[in-house]
N, C-alpha and C positions, 0 to 999 in steps of 0.2 A: 861677283866681287870675291876676292881672296879673303878668307876671314881674318887672316893675319895682317891684312893690309895696315890697320891702325895700330898694331902693336909696336908703337915706336918708343924711342928713348923720352921724346918731348913729353914734358908733363904740365899740366894746367897749373899755373901758379896763383895761389889763393891767400889773400891776406884777412886775418880775423882782427876786427876792429871792435874795441870796447872803451869804456871810460877811461881816462889816464890813470886812475889810481887802482885798476881792477888787478885783482891778483891772479897768479898763474892758474890758480884752480878755475876761475871763471873761464879761461880760454880752454882748458882742459875739458870742462863740462860740456861746453857749446861744441867743442869738436867731437866728441863722442855722440852729442845728439845729432850732428849734422854729416857726419862722415858717410852715412849712408847715401847721401846725395851724390855722392862722387865713387867712380871707380878707384879703389885705393892704389891701384898700380899707375893711374893716370893723374895724380894730383899730389901736389907738395906744398906744405904752408910755408909762406915766406913772410920776411919784413919789407923786401925791396922788390922793385919792378913787378908788382903784381899784374895779373891779368883778370882777376875777380876780387871784387872789394865785399867781403861778408861781415855784415854789421851785427853784432851781438847785443849791443845796448845803445843807449843814447850817450851823448858827450863824446863821441869819436870823430866828429866832423874834421877837426883840426889835423889829426893824425892820417885821416884818408886824404886830404886834399895835398898833404905833404907827399904823399905816396904815388901821385899820378903825374903824367906828362900831356902837354899840349898836342892836339891833332892825333890823340889816341881813343880807342874804344874800350870801354870797360863794362862787363856784366856787374851789376850791383844786386847783392842778395841782402834780404831784411826781412823780418816777420812783425806781428803786431805785439811782440813780447818786448817789454823792458825799453821801450821807446827806440828800438832799432829802425824802425819805419821812419820815424821823424827824423833822426839823425841821417837816415839814407837821403831822405827827401831834400833835406838843407844840402846835402853835399852834391846830390844830382843838379839841383839849381846852380850852386856854384860852378860845376863843371861846364854846365851848358854855358855859361857867361863867359869861360875861359877856353872856348873851342874844344871842349872834350866831349864826345858823345858816349852815351850810356845806355843801359837798358835795365829798369828797375824791376826785379823779380821777387815775387813771394817764395821764400825758401821752404815754406811749409805746403806749398801747392804740389798735389800729385803729379803735376806736369814738370816741376822744377828739375828732377833727375834727368828726363829726356831732353829739357833744353840744355842742360849742362853736358850731356854727352854729344849733343850736336854741336856745342860750342867748342868743345875739346876737339873735335874733327875739324872744325873749321879753322881754329887757331893753329893747329899743327900742319894742316893742309897748306894755309897761307905762309906759314915758315918755311915749308919745304921748296916753295916756289923760288926763294932767294937764292941766287948763284946758278939757276937753271939756264940751259943753252937752247936757243930756238934756231934752226938752221931754216934759211929761206931760200929755196932753189929758184934761181930766176928773178923776176920782178913781179909785183903785185898786178893781177890782170887790169887792163886799161878801164874795165867797166866797174871796177871797184871804186867809185868816185868818193864815197862816204866812209870808206872802212880803213884808209891808210892810216897808220900809226907810226908816229916817228921811233926809231929805236931809242933816242932819249926817254921818251914816255914810257916805253916798255920797260926800260931798267929803272927808271925812277920810280913809277908806280906799282910794277910787279916784281921787280927784282929779277927781270929776266934778261939776259943778253942774246942780242940778236947776231948771227953769223950769216953773212951773205955769201951764197954759193953759186957758181955759174953752171950752166948746163954742160958746158964743156969740160968741167971737172969730172965728169960721170962717164964712164965708158961702157955702155950696155954691151957693145958687140962682143967685148971680150969674155962675157958671162958665159961659161961652157956648162955649167951645171946649176940646176934650180933645187932649192932645198925639198926635201921629201915632204915636209909638214905643210908647205905652201901647196903643193901638187895634191896632198890629201884632203887639204882644207876645201880646195875648189874642184878636184879632179874628177867628180862624179857627173859634171854637167859640162856643156860647152865644147868648142873647138880645141881640141888637144894641143894643135900647133900654135894657135893664138893664146891658149893658156900658157904654154912655155914662154911665148914673147911677154906676157904680162908677168911672168916669173922672173924674167931677166930684169924687169924694170924693178921689181922688188928688191932683187938682190943689189941692183946698183944703187938704190936709195938706202938699203938696210946698211950697206958698207959705210955710209956717210956717218952713221950713228958713232962708232967707236974712233974713226979716223978724226972727227971733228970735237969728239967728246959732247955729243949733242943729247938733249932729254926729248926733242921734239922736232918735226918738220912741217913745213909748208911749201907746196910745190906748184909752181906755175905750169899746169900740166898742158894746157891747149897747144903751145908752140910744139911739144914733143908729139901730140896726137897729128897735128896738121902735117908734121915732117916725116913721122915714121909709120902712121896709122895704127899705132899701139898706144893703149891708155895706162894711166897711173891708177885707175879706179880700183882694181884689185890689190895693187901694191899698198895703197893707203889703208884699204879695208883690213889686209893682214897686219900692217904695222900698229893700227889701232887695236887689233885683236892681240897683238904681242904686247900691249901696255905702252906703247910709243905713240903719243898724240901726233896726229898726222892729218893736216888740212890741205884743201884745195885752193889753187887759184893764186898762189902765194898771199893768201889773206892772213896777215900776222895778227889783226884784231881776233879773228875766230881762233888761229892757233893758240894765241895767248888764254882764250876762253876755254879752249879744250885741255890745256896744261892745268889751268885752275881746275877745272872739274875732276881731272884725273887725281889730282892731289887732295881736293876737299871732299870728293864723293867717291874715288876708289877706282873710277874706270873713265875711259875717253867717251864723250858724248857723240851723237850723231850731228854733222853738220849738214845744215839742209837748206836750200832755196825756199823762199816764201812765195808759193805758186799762186795763192788766191786767199783773200779773206772777205768774208761777207756774211752777215745775220749770225756773228758769235759763232762762225766755223772757220777754221784755217786749213788750208792745205799746205803741206810742205813736201819737198821731194829733192832727191840727188842721186847721182849714179854711184856713189859709193857709199858705205856704212860700215862701222865697226862690226865685225862678224860675230862677236859675242853678244851683240844687240838684237839679233835677228833669231826668230825661231825656226824659219826655213827661208830657202832662197833659190834663185835661177839666175843663170848668167844670161846676159842680152848685150845687145851693142850699146855703144856710149850714145845718149841722146841727140846732143848737138851735133854731132858729126857723122853718126851711124857707122863708127869704125869701132875696132877693138872690142872689148870686153868691158861689161859694167855689172854691177850687182843690183838685182831685183830682189829685195828682201822684205819679209813681214817683221816690222818691228815688234819686239816683246812688249807685254804689259797692256794694262786697260787704262792707267794714268800715266802722264808722262810730265816732266817739268821742263819748260822752256826758258831759255835766257840768252841774254847778250850784252856784252859791254858797249858803251858808245866809243868813238875813236879817240877820246881823250882819257879814258878809264876814270871818268868822274861819275859815270851813272851805270846802272846795271837794271836791264829790264828782267823781271822774274814772274813766271805765271805757271801755275799748274793746270793741266787740262786734261779732259775725258777722252780716251780714243773713240772716234765715232766710227772709222772705217779705214781700211787699207786698200786704196784704189790701185789698179793696174792699167792705168789709161796710157795710150800710146803719144799723147800730147805733151808729156812731160818726163823729167828724169826718172830712173828706173825704179828706185825705192821711193814709195810714196806713203803718207800717212795724213789722215782728215781728223782733226781734233774738234771738241767743242771747247770753246775760250770765253772767259767772262767779257762782260760789257765794257770793262775798263781796259782789258787787253784788246779787244776789238778797236777801241778808241786809240791805243797807242798805235797798232798796226797802220790805221788808217790815217791818223794825223800827224804823229810824230815818230816813226820808226826809226832806230839807229842805223839799220842797214838791211839788206836782203837778207844776208846769211844768218840764220838762228842756230842755236844748240840745244839738242834734245836729248834728256835723259830718261829712260823708262824708270818709273817710280816717283815717289814724292820726296823732293829734296828743297822745296821752297825756304823753309825756315832755316836749313844749314847754309844755303847760299845767301840768305839775308844776312846772317850774323857774319859770313865771310866778307861780305860787301860792306858792312859796318867797319870790320877791323881794317880793310883797305881805304875807308874815308869815301866811299862810293855812295850816292844817293841811289836808293831802290826806287824803281818805276815799276808799278804793278798793273 
């Protein structure tokens, strides 16, 4: 991840709350006491439209409820001092009664600065989604019977505009040159002629980004594979590597999740098929993967068609975070899992991962999954994703 990714202008808006007659010196005292909870460059203290409510004393309930809005989420900080926890508890109860979700946090806990840092990244990431554009090339694959989401829901819930693009709008045959960075990324393995054809697909898809002013792509790849015998697997792997979230099968639910993770976590996740779940183990596989998420790889054919080129890579890390939205963006499944193995079986898509999951995650997969495709991030991101889900008014399923 780029270390400068979260160095953005957005700041976390914090309102300090004390009893009505409190002198300015009270606010100054506590601001000095608690400023170490925050990165000074990422916080501003405000009176209106806060994202964090910080109780300094009792008697601040009325001021707090006048500062919040229905159907929003707020982080609430308090301590055991000066009745601040009592005031926060009363306020949280009122907010719950009025369709406002919260999380009450001990400001003096050693974990509080970590939580606030995660919350900052969740808040700024969710904000960046608004106004982004997702290009959908072709139509959602016919087998995605549980994953279609309407462009209206995409816009109203996530702030993402869908742009529909026909395959006929892309002319791959006119591509005469493939970028050297594409060839360098994949050039040491595989058939050079077929690699060039994959590069032409990359150039054609990449050209859509500036033309349509897109932030992401979702591509119905099977019609192209069946027609030309060339795949989009490497093209999508490179686009994700470039920082452009790119999904397969014109799955706009997964594409939205990839855009979401890219902003909230700083990089595109791996979109994968759920191959098998049993006895607290799950196996995932797909023929493409963001190239920055693998430690090594080789090129193989596309599994379902045995045509073109696909990526068989080894996912980095020993812990991953798995997540997925439902198709109405009202729920999000989130689970962290230990990596068990990286299989290389010929009976599944080429990049494969086997993980150990919790009993509750097993129950989710076996009884009420939101769909086949799940998104996988190397590392531990559950807390940040849960905070972002709360900001989007989504129920978290674990």
